[in-house]
C-alpha positions in Angstrom: 1.2 -3.5 14.5 -1.6 -1.6 12.7 -5.0 -2.9 13.5 -8.0 -2.8 11.1 -11.4 -4.6 11.1 -11.5 -7.6 8.8 -15.0 -9.0 9.3 -14.8 -11.2 6.3 -11.8 -12.9 4.8 -9.9 -10.4 2.6 -7.3 -10.5 -0.2 -4.8 -7.9 0.8 -3.1 -7.3 -2.4 -1.9 -3.8 -2.7 -0.2 -2.7 0.6 -1.8 0.5 0.5 -0.1 1.3 -3.0 -2.0 2.3 -6.4 -0.6 1.7 -9.8 -1.6 3.1 -13.1 -2.0 0.7 -16.0 -2.3 -2.2 -13.9 -2.2 -5.4 -15.9 -3.8 -7.5 -13.2 -7.4 -6.2 -13.7 -9.0 -8.5 -11.2 -6.3 -8.2 -8.5 -7.7 -5.2 -6.3 -11.1 -6.7 -5.4 -11.2 -6.1 -1.8 -13.3 -8.9 -0.3 -13.6 -12.6 -0.9 -17.1 -13.4 0.1 -17.7 -16.8 1.9 -21.2 -17.7 2.3 -22.3 -19.3 5.6 -24.0 -22.0 3.6 -20.7 -23.1 1.9 -18.4 -23.1 4.5 -17.3 -26.8 4.5 -14.5 -26.6 1.8 -13.7 -25.0 -1.4 -12.1 -28.2 -2.3 -12.6 -31.8 -2.7 -10.7 -34.1 -0.3 -7.9 -34.0 -2.8 -7.4 -33.4 -6.5 -5.0 -35.1 -9.0 -3.8 -32.8 -11.6 -3.1 -32.9 -15.2 -0.9 -29.9 -15.7 -3.3 -26.9 -16.6 -2.5 -24.2 -19.1 -2.0 -21.7 -16.3 1.0 -23.7 -14.8 4.5 -23.1 -16.0 7.3 -25.6 -16.1 11.0 -24.8 -16.0 11.2 -26.1 -19.8 8.4 -23.6 -20.7 10.3 -20.8 -18.9 13.3 -21.5 -20.7 11.4 -21.3 -24.1 10.2 -18.0 -23.3 7.0 -18.3 -21.1 6.8 -16.0 -18.3 7.2 -18.0 -15.0 3.9 -16.7 -13.7 2.0 -17.3 -17.0 1.4 -13.4 -17.5 0.5 -12.7 -21.2 2.8 -9.9 -21.7 2.6 -10.2 -25.4 -1.2 -9.2 -25.1 -0.4 -6.2 -22.9 -0.2 -2.5 -24.1 3.4 -2.4 -22.5 6.3 -4.7 -21.7 7.2 -6.4 -18.7 10.2 -4.1 -18.3 8.1 -1.0 -18.7 5.6 -2.2 -16.2 8.5 -3.0 -13.8 9.8 0.5 -14.2 6.6 2.1 -13.7 5.8 -0.1 -10.6 9.1 0.8 -8.9 8.5 4.5 -9.4 4.9 4.2 -8.3 5.1 1.9 -5.3 4.6 3.4 -1.9 6.0 1.5 1.1 3.9 1.4 4.2 5.6 3.3 7.1 4.3 3.7 10.8 7.3 6.1 11.6 8.5 9.1 9.7 12.1 9.1 10.9 14.9 10.5 8.7 16.4 7.9 6.3 19.0 10.1 4.9 21.8 8.1 6.1 20.3 4.6 5.6 21.6 4.1 2.2 25.0 4.8 3.2 24.9 1.9 5.8 23.7 -0.8 3.2 25.9 -3.3 1.9 26.8 -3.3 -1.8 25.4 -6.6 -3.3 26.3 -8.1 -6.6 22.8 -9.3 -7.6 23.6 -11.2 -10.8 23.8 -14.7 -9.1 21.8 -17.7 -9.4 21.6 -19.8 -6.4 17.9 -21.3 -7.0 16.5 -21.8 -10.4 13.0 -21.7 -11.3 11.4 -25.2 -11.4 7.6 -24.7 -11.3 4.6 -22.5 -10.8 1.2 -23.6 -10.1 -2.0 -21.4 -9.7 -3.9 -24.4 -8.4 -3.0 -23.4 -4.9 -2.8 -19.8 -4.0 -2.1 -17.9 -0.7 -4.5 -15.5 1.0 -3.3 -12.8 3.1 -5.7 -11.4 5.9 -3.2 -8.5 7.4 -1.0 -6.6 5.0 1.8 -6.6 7.5 1.9 -10.5 8.2 3.5 -12.5 5.7 4.5 -16.0 7.4 1.9 -17.9 5.7 3.8 -20.8 4.0 6.0 -23.5 5.4 7.9 -26.4 3.7 8.6 -29.6 5.4 10.5 -31.3 2.5 11.5 -30.5 -1.1 8.2 -32.1 -2.1 5.9 -30.7 0.6 4.7 -27.4 1.3 1.9 -25.9 3.5 0.0 -22.7 2.7 -3.1 -20.8 3.6 -5.9 -20.5 1.1 -9.1 -18.8 2.0 -10.4 -20.8 5.0 -8.1 -23.8 4.3 -4.7 -24.9 5.0 -3.5 -26.6 1.9 -0.7 -29.1 1.3 0.8 -29.1 -2.0 3.0 -32.0 -3.2 5.4 -30.8 -5.9 6.4 -34.4 -6.6 2.7 -35.4 -7.3 1.6 -32.1 -8.5 -1.3 -32.5 -6.2 -3.1 -30.4 -3.6 -4.9 -31.4 -0.5 -6.8 -29.6 2.2 -5.5 -30.6 5.7 -7.5 -28.2 7.6 -10.7 -26.1 7.3 -11.0 -23.4 9.8 -14.6 -21.9 8.6 -16.8 -24.2 10.9 -16.2 -24.8 14.6 -12.9 -26.8 15.3 -13.1 -28.8 18.5 -9.7 -29.9 20.2 -9.1 -33.5 20.4 -6.4 -33.4 23.3 -7.8 -32.7 26.8 -4.9 -32.2 29.4 -5.0 -30.6 32.7 -4.0 -27.0 32.7 -4.7 -26.8 28.9 -6.5 -23.5 27.8 -8.3 -25.5 25.0 -11.6 -24.4 23.7 -13.8 -24.5 20.5 -12.9 -21.9 17.9 -14.7 -21.2 14.6 -14.4 -19.1 11.4 -10.7 -18.4 12.2 -8.9 -16.0 9.7 -5.5 -17.3 10.0 -2.9 -14.6 10.1 0.3 -16.5 10.6 1.5 -20.3 10.5 4.6 -22.4 10.9 5.1 -26.1 10.5 8.1 -28.1 11.7 8.4 -31.9 11.5 5.0 -33.1 12.2 3.4 -30.2 14.0 1.5 -27.3 12.6 0.7 -24.1 14.5 -1.5 -21.4 13.2 -2.4 -18.1 14.7 -5.7 -16.2 14.1 -6.9 -12.6 13.4 -9.0 -12.7 16.8 -6.0 -14.1 19.0 -6.5 -17.6 18.2 -4.0 -20.6 18.3 -4.5 -23.7 16.5 -2.1 -26.7 16.7 -2.4 -30.0 14.7 -0.2 -33.1 14.2 -0.1 -33.8 10.4 -0.5 -37.4 10.7 -3.7 -37.2 12.6 -7.1 -36.1 11.3 -8.2 -33.9 14.3 -6.9 -30.7 15.7 -5.0 -31.4 18.9 -5.3 -27.9 20.5 -7.1 -24.8 19.8 -7.8 -21.7 21.9 -8.2 -18.0 22.1 -5.1 -17.0 24.0 -6.2 -13.5 24.5 -9.6 -11.8 24.9 -8.3 -8.2 23.9 -10.2 -6.8 20.9 -7.2 -6.1 18.8 -4.9 -8.9 20.1 -4.1 -10.5 16.5 -1.8 -13.6 16.9 0.9 -11.9 14.8 3.5 -14.6 14.7 4.1 -18.2 15.9 7.3 -20.1 16.0 8.0 -23.9 16.8 11.4 -24.6 18.7 13.0 -26.5 21.4 13.9 -25.8 24.9 17.6 -26.3 26.0 16.5 -29.7 27.2 15.2 -30.9 23.7 11.5 -30.4 24.7 9.2 -29.0 21.8 7.6 -25.5 22.4 5.2 -23.4 20.7 5.7 -19.5 20.9 3.1 -16.9 20.0 3.4 -13.1 19.5 0.4 -10.9 19.9 -0.8 -7.4 19.7 -1.6 -7.5 23.5 2.3 -7.1 24.1 2.9 -10.6 25.3 4.7 -13.6 24.0 3.4 -16.9 25.3 5.2 -20.3 25.3 3.4 -23.5 25.2 4.4 -27.0 25.9 3.7 -28.9 22.7 2.8 -32.2 24.4 0.3 -31.0 26.6 -0.3 -27.5 25.1 -0.3 -25.8 28.5 0.9 -22.3 28.7 4.2 -22.6 30.6 5.4 -18.9 30.2 3.9 -15.4 29.6 6.1 -12.6 28.9 5.1 -8.9 28.7 6.8 -6.1 26.7 6.3 -2.4 26.4 4.6 -2.5 22.9 2.7 -4.8 20.6 4.9 -7.9 19.8 4.8 -8.3 15.8 7.3 -11.4 15.7 9.2 -13.6 17.9 11.7 -16.5 17.1 13.6 -18.8 19.4 17.4 -19.4 19.0 18.5 -22.9 17.8 19.7 -23.7 21.4 16.5 -22.7 22.9 17.9 -20.2 25.3 17.1 -17.0 23.7 14.0 -15.1 22.0 14.1 -12.4 19.5 11.3 -9.9 20.2 10.3 -7.4 17.5 7.2 -5.0 17.5 5.9 -1.6 17.5 9.2 0.0 18.2 12.3 0.6 16.1 14.4 -1.1 18.7 14.1 -5.1 18.9 15.0 -7.0 22.0 16.7 -10.2 22.9 15.1 -12.0 25.9 15.9 -15.1 28.1 13.5 -17.8 26.8 13.1 -19.0 30.4 12.6 -15.9 32.4 11.5 -13.4 29.6 14.2 -11.1 31.0 15.5 -8.6 28.2 19.3 -9.4 27.9 20.2 -7.4 24.9 18.7 -4.4 22.8 19.1 -4.0 18.9 19.3 -0.5 17.9 19.6 0.8 14.3 16.3 0.1 12.5 14.1 3.1 11.9 10.6 1.6 11.9 8.5 -1.3 13.3 9.7 -4.9 13.0 7.9 -7.8 11.5 10.4 -10.6 10.8 13.3 -12.5 12.3 15.4 -15.5 11.6 18.3 -17.3 13.5 21.3 -18.5 11.7 21.5 -22.4 12.4 24.9 -21.7 14.5 22.8 -19.5 16.8 25.4 -16.7 16.7 23.7 -14.5 13.9 20.3 -13.1 14.2 18.5 -11.3 11.2 15.7 -8.9 11.7 13.4 -7.5 8.9 11.8 -4.1 9.4 9.5 -1.4 7.4 12.4 0.8 6.9 12.9 -1.7 4.0 16.2 -3.3 5.5 17.1 -6.4 7.0 19.9 -6.2 9.7 22.3 -9.0 10.8 23.4 -8.9 14.3 26.3 -10.9 16.0 24.6 -12.1 19.1 28.1 -11.9 21.0 28.3 -8.3 20.4 24.8 -6.4 20.1 26.2 -2.9 20.1 25.8 -2.5 16.4 24.4 -4.5 13.3 27.3 -6.2 11.3 25.5 -5.9 8.1 22.7 -4.0 6.5 20.7 -5.5 3.5 18.2 -3.3 1.4 15.3 -4.4 -0.5 14.2 -2.8 -3.8 11.0 -1.1 -2.9 9.3 -2.2 0.2 9.5 -3.4 3.8 11.2 -6.7 4.8 8.3 -9.0 5.8 9.7 -12.5 5.9 13.1 -13.9 6.4 14.5 -17.4 6.3 18.0 -19.2 6.6 18.5 -22.5 5.0 19.3 -25.3 7.6 22.9 -25.3 6.5 23.3 -21.5 6.9 24.5 -21.2 3.5 21.8 -18.9 2.0 19.5 -16.0 3.5 16.2 -15.3 1.9 14.2 -12.0 2.6 10.9 -11.1 1.0 9.5 -7.7 0.4 5.5 -7.2 0.6 5.5 -7.5 -3.3 7.5 -8.5 -6.2 10.9 -9.3 -4.8 12.5 -12.0 -3.0 16.1 -11.7 -2.3 18.6 -14.6 -1.7 22.1 -13.9 -0.4 25.1 -16.2 0.0 26.3 -16.1 3.5 29.6 -17.5 2.5 30.4 -14.2 0.6 29.4 -12.3 3.7 26.2 -11.3 2.1 28.1 -9.6 -0.8 26.6 -12.0 -3.5 22.9 -12.2 -4.1 20.1 -13.4 -6.4 17.1 -11.3 -6.9 13.8 -13.1 -7.8 11.6 -10.8 -9.6 8.0 -11.4 -9.9 4.6 -9.5 -9.8 2.2 -9.9 -6.7 1.8 -9.7 -3.1 4.3 -12.4 -1.3 2.5 -14.4 1.6 5.6 -16.1 2.5 8.9 -17.8 1.7 10.3 -21.2 2.7 13.2 -23.2 2.2 12.9 -27.1 2.3 14.9 -28.4 5.2 17.3 -30.3 3.1 18.0 -26.7 1.4 17.1 -28.2 -2.0 14.0 -26.1 -2.8 12.7 -22.7 -2.3 9.0 -21.9 -2.3 7.3 -18.4 -2.7 3.6 -18.1 -2.1 2.0 -15.1 -4.2 -1.3 -13.9 -3.2 -3.1 -12.3 -6.2 -6.7 -12.6 -7.6 -5.6 -13.4 -11.1 -1.9 -14.7 -10.8 -2.0 -15.9 -7.2 0.2 -19.1 -7.2 3.0 -21.1 -5.5 6.4 -20.8 -7.1 9.1 -23.4 -6.7 12.7 -23.0 -7.0 15.5 -25.6 -6.9 19.1 -25.2 -5.6 21.6 -25.0 -8.3 24.4 -27.4 -7.7 27.7 -26.5 -9.6 30.1 -28.9 -8.3 28.2 -31.6 -6.0 31.2 -33.8 -6.2 33.6 -31.4 -4.9 31.1 -30.2 -2.4 30.9 -33.6 -1.0 34.7 -33.6 -0.6 35.2 -30.2 0.8 
């Protein structure tokens, strides 16, 4: 992945795109200065909210309020006009300049007018921070009421039920690991700029801009494990994943710019495997049965590797640029990969000779992908403005396009599939958007 110096925590909000007539006048400020004298927290221990004017409810949206609270009536142009301008002016970031002449022909025709998830609530009281423009896995839901996200130097928990936010981890000052085990690489880390994160059940894993890994059990006050897993200068921790081995043991996987994937045991946090690849690894994800790893990086081709040995067992050919996102269907037979060529490809793991489906975004790279736990829906997020939800039951031919404004820090379905959360990083309109699954025939679904 592209490496750049980021000595102070920055809001990366434009993905190297410039727009005229930008209504978000405060958005493109390049640095959020953090004073050393004020690193404890930007937040009190918790804060209870009466709904502020900046938040938007489903009722208000139905009555005509913009879901992000953008006052279009006070602008010199309409929302539609600004959308048209933004689509024309947006410049997708590319590492490779391969011909894309035939790409459109491969992409599936999708009927986009469907509504699988309805807007429920938008709050600006928590808002995501992005430290690297190519890394957008900074949000994770553990229930339909609980979601975790990065905000400045804090990992925040937002309760959509209580409308309350709480800081669960501050990474500005030194973090001392509480768990000491033989063979563990644990060491104190400080001033961590979190570049990626994942939460599963009770375990949170976060990667840092300088190669850090932090693991914390959410029901415990202290960080269990933290370390710098590599000393290479440009070895950002690009992705973390939490999964299980074939025997059911919890594992934490990391993907780094030093071209390695590391596997940690989640009980002792010992590094039990280290696999090397020919290029910087931007993303890795483990299959539901724990036997395979998807490995994506600074190469148009992605790899399938044996999770135990690291041996490459398959190569995925078809993308035209670097890959940054992947997700496994819960049945383990389908893998989705997201790429800077603006597409998501679906692969049948039983026959990797060619992707079975190609889905295209509206204007930018595909930087985050998620399946619902029941496998019914696939969400894919562009760097800005668009999240697409596809119905797998229709073989991805039916979709919902969620249209917003701002850089997308991450997307996450709740484990019960009832909620979809979207983190927006923006100086003025940064927020957390919540959508709820639409149920047409709940009684019939229970029967069939």
